[in-house]
C-alpha positions in Angstrom: -7.0 -106.5 -112.1 -4.0 -107.4 -114.3 -1.6 -104.5 -114.7 -0.3 -103.4 -118.0 3.2 -104.1 -119.2 5.2 -107.2 -120.2 6.9 -107.7 -116.9 4.1 -106.7 -114.6 3.3 -108.7 -111.5 0.1 -110.7 -111.0 -1.5 -111.6 -107.7 -2.6 -115.0 -106.7 -6.2 -114.1 -107.5 -5.2 -112.8 -111.0 -3.3 -116.0 -111.7 -6.1 -118.2 -110.5 -8.6 -116.3 -112.6 -6.3 -116.4 -115.6 -5.9 -120.2 -115.3 -9.6 -120.8 -114.3 -8.6 -122.2 -110.9 -9.3 -121.4 -107.3 -6.9 -119.3 -105.3 -6.2 -122.3 -103.0 -4.9 -124.3 -105.9 -2.3 -121.7 -106.6 -1.3 -121.7 -102.9 -1.1 -125.5 -103.0 1.1 -125.4 -106.1 3.4 -122.9 -104.4 3.8 -125.1 -101.4 4.3 -128.2 -103.6 6.8 -126.2 -105.7 4.8 -126.8 -108.9 4.9 -123.1 -109.6 7.2 -120.3 -108.5 6.4 -116.8 -107.2 7.8 -113.9 -105.4 6.7 -113.2 -101.9 6.6 -109.5 -101.1 5.8 -109.1 -97.5 2.9 -111.5 -96.8 1.6 -111.6 -100.4 2.7 -113.7 -103.4 3.2 -112.1 -106.8 4.0 -113.7 -110.2 5.7 -112.2 -113.2 3.3 -112.3 -116.1 6.1 -113.6 -118.5 6.8 -116.4 -116.1 3.2 -117.5 -116.0 3.0 -117.5 -119.8 6.2 -119.5 -120.1 5.1 -121.9 -117.3 1.8 -122.5 -119.1 3.6 -123.3 -122.4 5.8 -125.8 -120.7 2.8 -127.5 -119.1 1.2 -127.9 -122.5 4.4 -129.3 -123.9 4.7 -131.9 -121.1 1.1 -132.9 -121.5 1.5 -133.4 -125.3 4.8 -135.3 -125.0 
């Protein structure tokens, strides 16, 4: 479930669902430093605004 609010945090599963990917892909990207997140305890979280901005940048790079 994606929480309400502009700066809410998303889980790995939420990001994977949002991007249409498997959770393992998100974990792989984290280890490859293709995407950044915040580790809280043993779980990763992502700021919603960061994911939106990251996605826009990926589209720009692909179109360049």
